[in-house]
N, C-alpha and C positions, 0 to 999 in steps of 0.2 A: 150158347157159348157161355163160358165160364170166366170168372174175374180174371184167373190166371192167362187164360187165352188172349184176354184182351189186353192186359198188363205187360206180359212178357214183350211183344213187338215195341211197345212205347219204349220200354226199359232197354231193348236194344239200341233203339235210336237216341238213348241217354236222357230221357225223360225221367224224372222222379214221379212215381204215381200213389195212389191211395184209393181205397175202396168207396165208393159212393151208391146210394140207393138209385133206384131208376129215376127218382125225382130230383137227382142231383144232390140230395142233402148227403153230407160225408156219414160213413157208418162208423167212424171213430172220431173219439175225441183228439184235438190237439193236432190236426190232420196236418196244419201246415208244416209242423216240425216232426211228424211221423213219416210223412211222404218219403219213398225210397227207391232205390235201384236194387236193392238187396233180394237177391233170388229167394232166399230161405225165409225171409219175411213174407214175400208175396206167397210163398206156397203155405205159409200159415194162414194168413189172410184168405186164401184161396179155399180152406176148410172151413172158416167162418162166415165167409160171405161168398160162396161158390157160385150163386146165382147173380150176384151183384155186378155192377159197371166199375169201369177204372176211370179215373180222372187224373189228369197231368197238372202238376204243380206248375201254376204260372207265376208271372212275376218274377222268374228269375231268369238268368243268361239272354235277356232281351227278349223273352217270348212274349208276344201279344196276340190275345185272343179275342176273336169278335163272335160272339155267341147269338146265332140268329135262330130262334125256334120256328119262325113263320116266314118261309121264305117268299111267300106271296106278299107279305105286307108291303107298304109303300117305302117304309124306312128300310128293308131289306133290298128293295128294286134300287134304292140310291146308293146302296153299297157294292151290291154284286152287279157286274155289268151282264 
């Protein structure tokens, strides 16, 4: 999958996105201010970061995210029924 193919559906749902490496480290500096819904900017990022992932800018619009990397952990089992 390409960055754009991941980012575009998220943007269509109204989320601002930015490119991240597979280890979740942002590909760009100032990512919190650069996150966007602008298709032209996403296409530019896709040329630079085609094989990278897309992240949603959280902390806005009341969006809360729980990131669980190990679904089998005791903590995850407390959160996920």
